[in-house]
C-alpha positions in Angstrom: 92.4 117.8 -321.0 89.3 118.2 -318.7 89.5 118.0 -314.9 87.3 118.5 -311.8 86.8 121.9 -310.1 88.7 120.4 -307.1 91.8 119.7 -309.1 91.7 123.3 -310.5 91.6 124.7 -307.0 94.5 122.4 -306.0 96.6 123.5 -309.0 96.0 127.2 -308.2 97.4 126.7 -304.7 100.6 125.1 -305.9 101.5 126.7 -309.2 104.4 129.0 -308.9 105.5 131.4 -311.7 108.1 133.9 -310.6 109.8 135.0 -313.8 108.9 136.8 -317.0 110.2 138.2 -320.2 109.0 141.5 -321.7 109.5 142.1 -325.4 110.6 145.6 -326.2 112.9 145.3 -329.2 110.9 147.2 -331.9 111.2 150.8 -333.0 107.4 151.4 -332.7 107.4 153.8 -335.7 103.6 154.1 -335.5 103.9 155.8 -332.1 106.2 158.5 -333.3 107.0 161.2 -332.2 106.5 159.6 -328.8 109.1 157.0 -329.6 111.7 159.3 -331.2 113.6 159.4 -328.0 112.0 156.7 -325.9 111.6 152.9 -326.4 107.9 152.0 -326.6 107.8 150.6 -323.1 108.7 154.0 -321.6 105.9 155.9 -323.4 103.5 157.2 -320.8 99.9 156.1 -320.4 97.9 157.9 -317.8 101.0 159.6 -316.5 103.4 156.7 -316.2 105.4 154.5 -318.6 103.8 151.3 -320.0 106.6 149.4 -318.3 105.4 150.7 -314.9 101.9 149.5 -315.5 103.2 146.1 -316.6 105.5 145.4 -313.7 102.9 146.5 -311.2 100.6 143.9 -312.6 103.2 141.2 -312.8 104.4 141.8 -309.2 100.8 141.7 -307.9 100.5 138.3 -309.7 103.6 136.9 -308.0 106.3 137.6 -310.5 109.7 138.4 -308.9 112.1 138.6 -311.8 111.8 140.3 -315.2 114.2 140.3 -318.2 113.4 142.9 -320.9 114.5 142.1 -324.4 115.4 145.5 -326.0 117.3 146.8 -329.0 116.0 150.2 -330.0 117.2 152.9 -327.5 118.3 150.1 -325.1 120.6 152.5 -323.2 117.7 154.8 -322.4 115.8 151.8 -321.0 118.8 150.6 -319.0 119.2 154.1 -317.5 115.5 154.2 -316.5 115.6 150.8 -314.9 118.7 151.8 -312.9 117.3 155.1 -311.7 113.8 153.9 -310.7 112.5 151.7 -307.9 110.4 149.0 -309.3 108.3 146.4 -307.5 110.4 143.5 -308.8 113.9 142.9 -310.1 114.3 144.0 -313.7 117.2 143.4 -316.1 117.7 144.4 -319.7 118.9 142.0 -322.3 120.2 144.0 -325.3 119.6 142.7 -328.8 122.7 143.5 -330.9 120.6 143.1 -334.0 116.8 142.8 -334.4 115.8 139.3 -333.6 112.0 139.3 -334.1 109.5 138.5 -331.4 110.4 134.8 -331.2 114.1 135.5 -331.2 113.7 138.3 -328.6 111.8 135.9 -326.3 114.5 133.3 -326.6 117.4 135.8 -326.2 115.9 137.2 -322.9 114.7 133.8 -321.6 118.2 132.5 -321.7 119.0 135.1 -319.1 116.2 134.3 -316.7 117.4 133.4 -313.2 115.5 130.1 -312.9 116.1 128.2 -316.2 114.3 125.1 -315.0 111.1 126.9 -314.2 108.2 128.0 -316.4 108.0 131.6 -317.4 105.7 134.3 -318.7 106.2 136.1 -322.0 104.7 139.5 -322.4 104.6 142.0 -325.4 105.9 145.4 -324.3 103.0 147.3 -325.9 100.0 145.9 -324.0 98.1 146.9 -320.8 96.1 144.3 -319.1 94.7 143.2 -315.8 93.6 139.6 -315.2 94.5 136.7 -313.0 97.8 135.4 -314.1 97.6 132.8 -311.3 94.4 131.4 -312.8 96.0 131.2 -316.2 98.9 129.3 -314.6 96.6 126.9 -312.8 94.7 126.1 -316.0 98.0 125.7 -317.9 99.1 123.0 -315.4 95.6 121.4 -315.3 95.8 120.9 -319.1 99.4 119.6 -319.0 100.2 122.3 -321.7 103.7 123.1 -322.9 102.6 126.6 -323.8 99.4 128.7 -323.1 98.5 131.8 -325.0 96.1 134.4 -323.5 93.4 135.4 -326.0 91.0 138.3 -325.9 87.8 139.0 -327.9 88.3 140.8 -331.2 86.7 144.3 -331.2 85.8 145.8 -334.5 87.7 149.0 -335.3 84.6 150.2 -337.2 80.9 150.6 -336.6 78.9 147.7 -338.0 75.7 148.0 -340.0 73.4 145.1 -339.4 71.2 144.1 -342.3 68.1 142.0 -343.0 68.2 141.5 -346.7 68.8 145.0 -347.8 67.1 146.7 -344.9 69.2 148.4 -342.2 68.1 147.1 -338.8 70.8 148.4 -336.5 74.0 150.3 -336.1 76.5 148.9 -333.7 79.5 151.0 -332.7 82.8 148.9 -332.6 81.1 145.7 -331.4 82.9 142.7 -330.1 83.2 140.1 -332.9 82.9 136.3 -332.5 86.6 135.8 -332.8 89.6 135.7 -330.5 93.0 137.3 -330.9 96.5 136.7 -329.4 96.7 139.0 -326.4 100.5 139.0 -326.2 100.7 137.1 -322.9 102.1 133.6 -322.8 103.1 131.0 -320.3 105.9 128.6 -321.3 107.3 125.5 -319.8 111.1 125.7 -319.6 111.7 123.4 -322.5 109.9 125.9 -324.9 112.9 128.2 -324.7 114.9 125.9 -326.9 112.1 125.5 -329.4 111.8 129.3 -330.0 113.5 130.6 -333.2 116.9 132.3 -332.9 115.5 134.8 -335.4 111.9 135.4 -336.4 108.4 135.1 -335.0 107.3 132.3 -332.7 103.8 132.6 -334.2 105.2 131.4 -337.6 107.3 128.6 -336.2 107.0 127.4 -332.6 103.3 127.9 -332.1 102.1 126.0 -335.3 104.4 123.1 -334.3 103.1 123.0 -330.8 99.5 123.2 -332.0 100.0 120.2 -334.3 101.3 118.3 -331.3 98.4 119.3 -329.1 100.7 121.1 -326.7 99.4 124.6 -327.1 96.3 125.8 -325.2 94.4 129.1 -324.9 93.3 131.1 -321.9 90.4 133.5 -322.4 91.1 136.8 -320.6 88.3 137.9 -318.3 89.5 141.4 -317.5 91.0 144.5 -319.0 93.2 144.4 -322.1 94.4 147.1 -324.5 97.1 147.0 -327.1 99.0 150.3 -327.6 100.0 150.5 -331.2 99.4 154.1 -332.2 98.5 157.6 -330.8 94.7 156.8 -330.8 95.4 153.7 -328.7 97.5 155.8 -326.3 94.7 158.3 -325.8 92.1 155.5 -325.3 94.3 153.6 -322.9 95.0 156.7 -320.8 91.3 157.5 -320.5 90.4 153.9 -319.6 93.1 153.6 -316.9 92.4 157.0 -315.5 88.7 156.0 -315.2 89.6 152.6 -313.7 90.9 154.0 -310.4 94.0 151.8 -310.4 96.3 154.8 -310.0 94.5 156.2 -307.0 95.1 153.4 -304.6 98.0 151.0 -303.9 99.3 151.0 -307.5 100.1 154.7 -307.2 102.7 153.8 -304.5 
């Protein structure tokens, strides 16, 4: 799967990804009361909905069309999309019943406008900034069927470092030598049919692709934060406010 730097550059100049799916089907009970009346993607971080942060990033990376798979409070999301000017075209695919993450991806992907083209999958509860174009170029370079973005695992606790029974150091929430699924994927069009109608792609599709050597990873070199609870919400708001993203063109 290796290639020369020249081929990577060439791939980055020709790779086109212009459509994405955002997963927003869950009830996000761990974010209550914020999600009592709003779907998770409309919960505000640093003064604007998570969805706004996501579509700003996707549009900056060349995405033109987004389909959101939503079940819980879908009408609220549809009303928001209709009433707000977004930097790309957004449509809502309503799940009549909970389909799971894999089923939600498949349900929405079937409504993408370019069924013969590769597409991005994105969890609706993450905030990130990295080069999606670079991910796409490496995906093509490796001839992958699917690529999953990964991010370093950060300990939720402070770590006590020991030498025998002597304490040598305290490390507050260090980065651990492991990688976790960042909730950003790039799929070739044939993967849509391999996703489960109901259930999780990590339990079905991904293990099968890995066994066939068709699944690759992309290490994120940039910002990433999952928003799963109120503490994550406060942390993400502080990080994004400090980043300065909202003070320039992204505030438009």
